[in-house]
C-alpha positions as CSV (number, residue, x, y, z in Angstrom):
1,X,34.7,5.2,20.7
2,X,31.8,7.5,21.5
3,X,29.3,8.2,18.8
4,X,27.0,11.2,18.4
5,X,23.6,10.7,20.1
6,X,20.5,10.9,17.9
7,X,16.8,11.0,18.7
8,X,14.8,9.0,16.2
9,X,11.0,8.6,16.0
10,X,9.2,5.8,14.1
11,X,5.6,6.9,13.5
12,X,3.2,4.1,12.6
13,X,-0.6,4.4,11.9
14,X,-2.7,2.0,14.0
15,X,-4.6,-0.3,11.6
16,X,-4.2,2.2,8.8
17,X,-6.5,0.8,6.1
18,X,-9.2,-0.1,8.7
19,X,-9.0,3.3,10.4
20,X,-9.0,5.2,7.1
21,X,-12.0,3.2,5.8
22,X,-13.8,3.9,9.1
23,X,-13.2,7.7,8.8
24,X,-14.5,7.7,5.2
25,X,-17.6,5.8,6.2
26,X,-18.3,8.2,9.1
27,X,-17.7,11.2,6.7
28,X,-20.3,9.8,4.3
29,X,-22.7,8.8,7.1
30,X,-22.1,10.4,10.5
31,X,-24.6,8.0,12.1
32,X,-22.7,4.9,10.9
33,X,-21.0,2.6,13.4
34,X,-17.3,3.3,13.7
35,X,-15.6,0.2,12.3
36,X,-12.8,0.6,14.8
37,X,-15.1,-0.2,17.6
38,X,-16.5,-3.5,16.3
39,X,-15.0,-6.7,14.8
40,X,-14.4,-5.6,11.2
41,X,-11.9,-6.0,8.4
42,X,-10.9,-4.6,5.0
43,X,-10.4,-6.8,2.0
44,X,-11.8,-9.4,-0.3
45,X,-15.0,-9.2,-2.3
46,X,-17.6,-8.1,0.2
47,X,-20.5,-9.7,-1.7
48,X,-18.9,-13.1,-2.4
49,X,-16.8,-13.1,0.7
50,X,-13.7,-14.2,-1.2
51,X,-10.2,-12.7,-1.0
52,X,-7.9,-11.9,1.9
53,X,-8.0,-9.6,5.0
54,X,-5.7,-6.6,4.3
55,X,-6.6,-4.8,7.6
56,X,-8.5,-5.6,10.8
57,X,-9.9,-3.8,13.8
58,X,-8.6,-4.4,17.3
59,X,-11.9,-6.1,18.3
60,X,-11.4,-8.5,15.3
61,X,-7.9,-9.2,16.4
62,X,-9.3,-10.5,19.7
63,X,-11.1,-13.2,17.7
64,X,-7.8,-14.3,16.1
65,X,-8.4,-12.6,12.8
66,X,-5.1,-12.0,11.0
67,X,-3.9,-9.8,8.2
68,X,-3.2,-11.8,5.1
69,X,-5.5,-14.7,5.9
70,X,-8.5,-15.7,3.6
71,X,-11.7,-14.0,4.3
72,X,-13.5,-17.3,4.6
73,X,-11.2,-18.3,7.4
74,X,-11.6,-15.0,9.2
75,X,-15.4,-15.5,9.0
76,X,-15.1,-18.9,10.6
77,X,-13.2,-17.3,13.5
78,X,-15.6,-14.4,13.7
79,X,-19.0,-14.9,11.9
80,X,-20.1,-11.4,12.8
81,X,-17.1,-9.8,11.2
82,X,-18.1,-6.7,9.2
83,X,-16.3,-6.5,5.9
84,X,-15.7,-3.4,3.8
85,X,-14.0,-3.1,0.4
86,X,-10.6,-1.2,0.1
87,X,-10.6,2.4,-0.9
88,X,-7.2,3.3,-2.1
89,X,-8.0,6.9,-3.1
90,X,-9.0,7.6,0.5
91,X,-5.8,5.8,1.8
92,X,-3.6,8.0,-0.3
93,X,-5.4,11.2,0.9
94,X,-4.9,10.3,4.6
95,X,-1.3,9.2,4.0
96,X,-0.4,12.5,2.3
97,X,-2.1,14.4,5.2
98,X,-0.1,12.5,7.8
99,X,3.2,13.1,6.1
100,X,2.4,16.8,5.8
101,X,1.9,17.0,9.6
102,X,5.1,15.0,10.3
103,X,7.1,17.3,8.0
104,X,6.3,20.2,10.4
105,X,8.3,18.6,13.2
106,X,11.6,17.9,11.3
107,X,13.0,18.3,7.8
108,X,14.6,14.9,8.3
109,X,11.5,12.9,7.4
110,X,11.8,9.5,5.7
111,X,8.6,7.9,4.6
112,X,9.1,4.1,4.3
113,X,5.5,3.0,3.5
114,X,2.0,4.3,3.1
115,X,1.5,4.5,6.8
116,X,4.8,4.8,8.5
117,X,7.8,7.2,8.6
118,X,11.0,7.9,10.5
119,X,11.8,11.3,11.9
120,X,15.2,12.5,13.2
121,X,14.2,15.1,15.8
122,X,17.6,15.4,17.5
123,X,17.9,19.1,16.9
124,X,14.4,19.6,18.2
125,X,14.9,17.9,21.5
126,X,18.6,18.1,22.2
127,X,20.0,19.8,25.3
128,X,23.2,21.7,24.7
129,X,26.0,21.1,27.3
130,X,28.1,18.3,28.8
131,X,25.7,16.9,31.4
132,X,24.9,13.9,29.3
133,X,25.1,10.4,30.5
134,X,26.4,7.4,28.6
135,X,23.9,4.8,27.3
136,X,25.9,1.7,26.3
137,X,25.1,0.0,23.0
138,X,24.3,-3.4,24.3
139,X,26.7,-6.0,23.0
140,X,28.6,-3.7,20.7
141,X,32.3,-4.1,20.7
142,X,33.0,-1.2,18.4
143,X,30.9,1.5,20.0
144,X,31.0,2.1,23.7
145,X,27.9,4.2,23.9
146,X,25.9,7.3,22.7
147,X,25.5,10.5,24.5
148,X,21.9,11.1,25.6
149,X,20.7,13.5,28.3
150,X,17.7,12.9,30.5
151,X,16.3,16.2,29.2
152,X,16.5,15.0,25.7
153,X,14.4,11.9,26.5
154,X,11.8,13.9,28.4
155,X,11.4,16.4,25.6
156,X,11.3,13.5,23.1
157,X,8.4,11.9,24.9
158,X,6.6,15.2,25.1
159,X,7.1,15.8,21.4
160,X,5.8,12.3,20.5
161,X,2.7,13.1,22.6
162,X,2.3,16.3,20.7
163,X,2.5,14.5,17.3
164,X,0.0,11.9,18.5
165,X,-2.4,14.5,19.7
166,X,-2.2,16.5,16.5
167,X,-2.8,13.6,14.3
168,X,-5.7,12.4,16.4
169,X,-7.2,15.9,16.5
170,X,-6.7,17.0,12.9
171,X,-7.0,13.7,11.1
172,X,-9.2,11.6,13.4
173,X,-6.9,8.5,13.6
174,X,-4.2,7.3,15.9
175,X,-0.5,6.5,15.6
176,X,2.1,4.8,17.7
177,X,5.5,6.5,18.2
178,X,8.6,4.6,18.9
179,X,11.6,6.5,20.3
180,X,15.3,5.5,20.3
181,X,18.7,6.5,19.2
182,X,18.5,4.6,15.9
183,X,15.9,3.5,13.4
184,X,15.9,-0.2,14.2
185,X,15.1,0.3,17.9
186,X,12.6,3.1,17.1
187,X,10.8,0.7,14.8
188,X,10.8,-2.1,17.3
189,X,9.4,0.3,20.0
190,X,6.5,1.4,17.8
191,X,5.4,-2.2,17.5
192,X,4.9,-2.5,21.3
193,X,1.4,-2.2,22.8
194,X,-1.1,-0.4,20.6
195,X,-3.1,1.7,19.8
196,X,-2.1,5.4,20.4
197,X,1.0,4.8,22.5
198,X,4.5,6.2,22.8
199,X,7.2,3.7,23.6
200,X,11.0,4.1,24.2
201,X,13.6,1.5,23.5
202,X,17.0,2.9,24.3
203,X,20.0,0.6,24.2
204,X,20.0,0.0,28.0
205,X,16.3,-1.0,27.8
206,X,17.0,-3.7,25.2
207,X,17.6,-6.6,27.6
208,X,14.3,-6.1,29.4
209,X,12.0,-4.9,26.6
210,X,13.4,-6.6,23.4
211,X,15.4,-9.7,24.3
212,X,12.4,-11.7,25.7
213,X,10.5,-11.3,22.4
214,X,10.2,-14.2,19.9
215,X,12.9,-14.1,17.2
216,X,10.4,-13.8,14.4
217,X,9.4,-10.3,15.5
218,X,12.9,-8.9,15.1
219,X,12.7,-6.3,12.4
220,X,14.3,-7.7,9.2
221,X,14.1,-11.3,10.3
222,X,11.9,-13.0,7.8
223,X,9.8,-16.1,8.4
224,X,12.3,-18.5,6.8
225,X,15.2,-17.1,8.7
226,X,13.3,-17.4,12.0
227,X,12.6,-21.0,11.2
228,X,16.2,-21.7,10.5
229,X,17.3,-20.1,13.8
230,X,14.7,-22.0,15.7
231,X,16.2,-25.3,14.4
232,X,19.4,-24.5,16.3
233,X,17.6,-23.4,19.5
234,X,17.5,-19.7,18.9
235,X,13.9,-18.9,19.8
236,X,14.1,-15.4,21.2
237,X,15.8,-12.2,20.2
238,X,17.9,-12.6,23.4
239,X,19.1,-16.0,22.2
240,X,20.4,-14.4,18.9
241,X,22.0,-11.6,20.9
242,X,23.9,-14.1,23.0
243,X,24.9,-16.4,20.1
244,X,28.3,-16.4,18.7
245,X,28.4,-13.9,15.8
246,X,30.7,-16.2,13.7
247,X,28.3,-19.1,14.2
248,X,25.3,-17.1,12.9
249,X,27.3,-16.0,9.9
250,X,28.4,-19.5,9.1
251,X,24.8,-20.7,9.4
252,X,23.0,-17.8,7.7
253,X,25.7,-16.3,5.5
254,X,28.1,-13.4,6.2
255,X,25.6,-10.6,5.6
256,X,22.4,-12.1,7.1
257,X,24.3,-13.5,10.1
258,X,25.9,-10.2,10.9
259,X,22.5,-8.4,10.5
260,X,20.7,-10.7,12.9
261,X,23.4,-10.4,15.5
262,X,23.7,-6.7,15.2
263,X,19.9,-6.1,15.2
264,X,19.4,-8.5,18.2
265,X,21.9,-6.4,20.1
266,X,20.2,-3.1,19.1
267,X,23.0,-2.0,16.8
268,X,22.1,-0.1,13.6
269,X,24.0,2.6,11.6
270,X,21.1,3.3,9.2
271,X,20.4,7.0,9.1
272,X,17.1,8.9,8.4
273,X,17.4,10.0,4.8
274,X,15.2,12.9,3.8
275,X,13.8,13.3,0.3
276,X,16.4,14.9,-1.9
277,X,15.8,18.2,-3.7
278,X,14.6,17.6,-7.2
279,X,13.0,19.4,-10.1
280,X,9.4,20.4,-9.4
281,X,8.3,19.5,-12.9
282,X,9.5,17.9,-16.2
283,X,8.1,19.5,-19.4
284,X,8.7,19.9,-23.1
285,X,7.6,22.5,-25.6
286,X,7.6,22.8,-29.4
287,X,7.3,26.0,-31.4
288,X,5.4,25.1,-34.5
289,X,6.5,25.8,-38.1
290,X,2.9,26.7,-39.0
291,X,0.2,28.0,-36.7
292,X,-2.4,25.4,-35.6
293,X,-6.1,26.2,-36.0
294,X,-9.3,24.1,-35.7
295,X,-8.9,23.0,-39.3
296,X,-5.4,21.5,-39.0
297,X,-5.4,20.5,-35.3
298,X,-6.1,16.8,-35.8
299,X,-3.6,16.5,-38.6
300,X,-0.8,18.7,-37.3
301,X,-1.5,19.4,-33.6
302,X,-2.3,16.0,-32.1
303,X,0.9,14.3,-33.3
304,X,2.9,17.1,-31.6
305,X,1.0,16.5,-28.3
306,X,1.8,12.8,-28.5
307,X,5.5,13.4,-29.4
308,X,5.9,15.8,-26.4
309,X,4.2,13.3,-24.0
310,X,6.7,10.6,-25.2
311,X,9.6,13.0,-24.6
312,X,8.4,13.9,-21.1
313,X,8.0,10.2,-20.3
314,X,11.5,9.5,-21.5
315,X,13.0,12.2,-19.3
316,X,11.1,11.0,-16.3
317,X,12.3,7.4,-16.8
318,X,15.9,8.5,-17.3
319,X,15.8,10.5,-14.1
320,X,14.0,7.8,-12.1
321,X,11.0,10.0,-11.4
322,X,7.3,9.6,-11.6
323,X,4.6,12.3,-11.5
324,X,0.9,12.8,-10.8
325,X,-0.1,16.1,-12.3
326,X,-0.2,16.6,-16.1
327,X,-0.2,20.0,-17.7
328,X,-1.1,21.0,-21.3
329,X,-0.3,24.6,-22.4
330,X,-0.2,26.6,-25.6
331,X,1.1,30.0,-26.7
332,X,-1.2,31.7,-29.1
333,X,-0.1,33.6,-32.2
334,X,-0.4,36.9,-30.2
335,X,2.0,35.4,-27.6
336,X,-0.5,34.7,-24.8
337,X,-0.2,31.6,-22.7
338,X,-3.1,29.3,-21.8
339,X,-3.0,26.1,-19.8
340,X,-5.0,23.3,-18.2
341,X,-3.9,20.6,-15.7
342,X,-5.3,17.5,-14.0
343,X,-4.1,15.0,-11.4
344,X,-4.0,11.4,-12.2
345,X,-5.2,8.7,-9.9
346,X,-1.7,7.3,-9.6
347,X,1.9,8.4,-10.3
348,X,3.3,7.5,-13.6
349,X,6.2,7.7,-16.0
350,X,4.4,6.1,-18.9
351,X,3.8,8.0,-22.2
352,X,0.4,6.5,-22.7
353,X,-0.9,7.9,-19.4
354,X,0.6,11.4,-20.0
355,X,-0.6,11.4,-23.6
356,X,-4.1,10.5,-22.7
357,X,-4.3,13.2,-20.1
358,X,-2.7,15.8,-22.3
359,X,-5.1,15.1,-25.2
360,X,-8.1,15.4,-22.8
361,X,-6.8,18.7,-21.5
362,X,-6.2,19.9,-25.0
363,X,-9.8,19.1,-25.9
364,X,-11.0,21.0,-22.8
365,X,-8.9,24.1,-23.6
366,X,-9.3,24.2,-27.3
367,X,-12.6,22.5,-28.2
368,X,-16.2,23.2,-27.6
369,X,-18.3,26.3,-28.1
370,X,-16.2,28.3,-25.5
371,X,-12.8,26.8,-26.4
372,X,-10.0,28.9,-27.8
373,X,-10.5,27.6,-31.3
374,X,-14.2,28.9,-31.2
375,X,-12.7,32.3,-30.3
376,X,-10.5,32.4,-33.4
377,X,-7.3,31.7,-31.5
378,X,-4.5,30.0,-33.4
379,X,-1.5,28.3,-31.8
380,X,2.2,28.8,-32.3
381,X,3.6,26.7,-29.4
382,X,2.4,23.5,-27.6
383,X,3.8,22.3,-24.3
384,X,3.2,19.2,-22.1
385,X,4.5,18.8,-18.6
386,X,4.3,16.6,-15.5
387,X,4.6,17.9,-11.9
388,X,4.2,16.6,-8.3
389,X,7.2,14.4,-8.8
390,X,8.7,11.7,-6.6
391,X,11.5,9.2,-7.0
392,X,10.1,6.1,-8.6
393,X,12.1,3.6,-6.5
394,X,11.0,5.1,-3.2
395,X,7.4,5.5,-4.4
396,X,7.3,1.8,-5.5
397,X,8.7,0.8,-2.1
398,X,6.2,3.0,-0.2
399,X,3.3,1.6,-2.2
400,X,4.2,-2.0,-1.9
401,X,1.4,-2.7,0.5
402,X,-1.1,-0.8,-1.6
403,X,-0.1,-2.6,-4.8
404,X,0.0,-5.9,-3.0
405,X,-3.5,-5.4,-1.7
406,X,-4.8,-4.1,-5.1
407,X,-3.3,-7.0,-7.0
408,X,-4.8,-9.4,-4.5
409,X,-8.2,-7.8,-4.7
410,X,-8.1,-7.9,-8.5
411,X,-6.8,-11.5,-8.5
412,X,-9.4,-12.6,-6.0
413,X,-12.2,-10.9,-8.0
414,X,-11.1,-12.6,-11.2
415,X,-10.8,-15.9,-9.3
416,X,-14.3,-15.4,-7.8
417,X,-15.7,-14.7,-11.3
418,X,-14.0,-17.8,-12.7
419,X,-15.3,-19.9,-9.9
420,X,-18.8,-18.5,-10.4
421,X,-18.6,-19.4,-14.2
422,X,-17.3,-22.8,-13.4
423,X,-20.1,-23.4,-10.9
424,X,-22.7,-22.3,-13.5
425,X,-21.2,-24.6,-16.1
426,X,-21.2,-27.5,-13.7
427,X,-24.8,-26.7,-12.7
428,X,-25.8,-26.7,-16.4
429,X,-24.1,-30.0,-17.0
430,X,-25.8,-31.5,-14.0
431,X,-29.1,-30.3,-15.2
432,X,-28.6,-31.7,-18.6
433,X,-27.5,-35.0,-17.1
434,X,-30.6,-35.3,-14.9
435,X,-32.8,-34.3,-17.8
436,X,-31.2,-37.1,-19.9
437,X,-31.7,-39.6,-17.1
438,X,-35.3,-38.6,-16.7
439,X,-35.9,-38.9,-20.4
440,X,-34.3,-42.4,-20.5
441,X,-36.3,-43.4,-17.4
442,X,-39.5,-42.4,-19.2
443,X,-38.5,-44.2,-22.4
444,X,-37.6,-47.4,-20.4
445,X,-41.0,-47.3,-18.7
446,X,-42.7,-46.8,-22.1
447,X,-40.8,-49.6,-23.7
448,X,-41.7,-52.0,-20.8
449,X,-45.3,-51.1,-21.1
450,X,-45.3,-51.7,-24.9
451,X,-43.6,-55.0,-24.3
452,X,-46.3,-56.1,-21.9
453,X,-49.1,-55.0,-24.3
454,X,-47.6,-56.8,-27.3
455,X,-47.1,-59.9,-25.2
456,X,-50.7,-59.9,-24.1
457,X,-52.5,-58.9,-27.3
458,X,-50.0,-60.1,-29.9
459,X,-46.8,-58.8,-31.4
460,X,-47.2,-55.6,-33.4
461,X,-50.3,-54.5,-31.5
462,X,-48.4,-51.4,-30.2
463,X,-45.7,-49.8,-32.3
464,X,-43.6,-46.7,-31.7
465,X,-44.9,-43.7,-33.6
466,X,-42.9,-41.8,-36.2
467,X,-41.8,-38.3,-35.5
468,X,-42.2,-37.4,-39.2
């Protein structure tokens, strides 16, 4: 059976955290050395040199520095390694800018992490007509092939080049683009030679480009699964592709065995899923039974703000959404609306975050010598809202690396502080021990001298003095 041909891009930022930290450093100081050109890394406590490496430059990679390894180990490999702390606010800014550019190329954009996304550009590059050639799905017994014209492929490569050029020109960093007819192969292709490259991995290219690779680099094959496969002689992706599917399923389980066999053969039915249409904001309002003024705001107004924040949080949680911009608004007794809004540092669905922001905005709008209360305005309606929404599950998935890095940095910082305190305590105990030893040595020496004097001149000639 013949399936519809697709053209899928996987766009992946080269050394994202390191590149983005380098750009921020150059923005702050144009004369600074570009971190991407020297052995450098992001992560850990820069002062104490504790923690782990969360990103590395290509020159650092040449020294064997690896992402996820302890900073102290990386410094042993490369003593001149330049370390910089993570800057998550900057990373979010560049990630958002990248996705904005990619969205111009196709409405079928699926962001899968902070620095990578899939694009379905089939409609953008397809060549209408029947002059297509058949590209067989290697090893697939259910699908004979997908239609793909030479023109499609040429236009796809040109479009990938255009994306890379635009990202480099507008944002200052580089990306790899992997091209294929499905997400799996596009992802595998983008991991080929870096940086700033376009790679194709169509089904007929799998034997040459993918099968010789070690099994552990197969997308979706975890470390423990790779170790299990190596125990039975499956060391390359090609070994897994040639293995009996039933054998893999009996060894790894039905689902995992089927996944490894299909993936090794370049087979994937996963589609690029764009963000679904959703509400632009979630809000709640309350018309008050009595007008609120400066005199009764604390007693009657603040509880309403808190109650509305809780209701908005509940609606977000029920809908599986999170938001980043909080809005506080009022309607005055003469029916005029006034509002203030602010963006939080991170997305949330928690009432405490929304409440704190809403109360701060309320104080800005209502309080102070130039606030509405000072102008004699009274309030008949209060509203609280949250906008810039996203699906919580996807947001959490996309931010896994961020949160993993942040948690590790916080944990390493706490560990470093604990170790510092422990060392200080040990030093104090050692100092006290040495002082006690010195005091005892002096006392022993004094006692020996007294003994000799008493022995020579008679007992009781020298006695210890009283401290009283």
